[in-house]
N, C-alpha and C positions, 0 to 999 in steps of 0.2 A: 466434417469436423472442421471447426474454425481454429485458427492458430494465432498466436501473438509471438513476437520476437523476444528472445531472452538472450542477453549479452553475456559473453564470457567475462568473468570478474564480478558479476552481480553479487554473488554470495559473500565475497570478501571486500566489497566496496567500502571504503573508509567512511562514507557518509552515514552508514548504519551505526558506526560508533558514536557519531554526533547525535543522531536521532535517539539512540539508546540512552545517552546521557540526558537529553532533553526530557524524556518521559519516564526515566527510571526503570525501564524494562530491559530484559536481555536482548542481545542481538538476534537470538533465535526467534524470539517473539516478534521483534520488529520485522525480520525477514518474512516470517509467516504471514503477518498482516499485509506486507507488500505483495507477496505472492497472491493472496486472496484478492487484493485490489486489482492487480493486473488481470486476473481471470474475470472478475466482475466487469471491469472496464472493457474488456474484449467482447463480452457478451451483451453489453448495454446497447439499447436501440441507437443511441448516439454514442458511438465508440469513443472511449476515453472518459466518459462520464462515470462518476462514482456517487452521484447525488443521492441515489436511493440505497446506498450500501448500508447493511444492517450490522452495526458493531456489536450489538447485544447478542445476536446469533453467533457471530464469530467468537466472542468470548466463550460462549457455551461449547462451541465446536472445539476450540483449542484447550478447553479445560482451565481457563485462567479466571481470575477474579473479575467481577462485573466492573466495567469502566476501563479495563486495560486497553482494549482496541481503541476506544475514544481518545485515550491519552496518547497512544501511538499516532493516531490520525492528527491530533493537534501538533505533535512534534513534526510530522510530515509537512504540515502547513507552515510551521515556524522555519523549517529548513528550505521551504520553497518547492517541495515535491508535489504538493497538492494545493490547488487554488481554485476558488469558485466552483467547487464540486467536481473538479476534473484533475486528472493526473497531468501536471503541467507540461511534460515533455512527450505526451502521447503522440501527437501528430508527427513530431520529429523522429521519434523512435519506432513508430509503427506505421511506416508508409504503406499505402495501398498496394 
């Protein structure tokens, strides 16, 4: 089983408030999308990559309206958490 690091304080990190405001979604949805991205990035052939992430399937899985995940992803880009199909801090936060 492969693992990724999860930091204390992730759930109540203030950046989720900002992301939530950017995309108009609840912090719960924002955090659920982030969790899904972490798992996907951890399992990607090139760890940290989310280039092939399927937002439509996550919308269905979470039971939210179509386009919610894509809106959250755009908010992550705006906040600098995602860039060029990658989680920007992956290498720093997930050392080998």
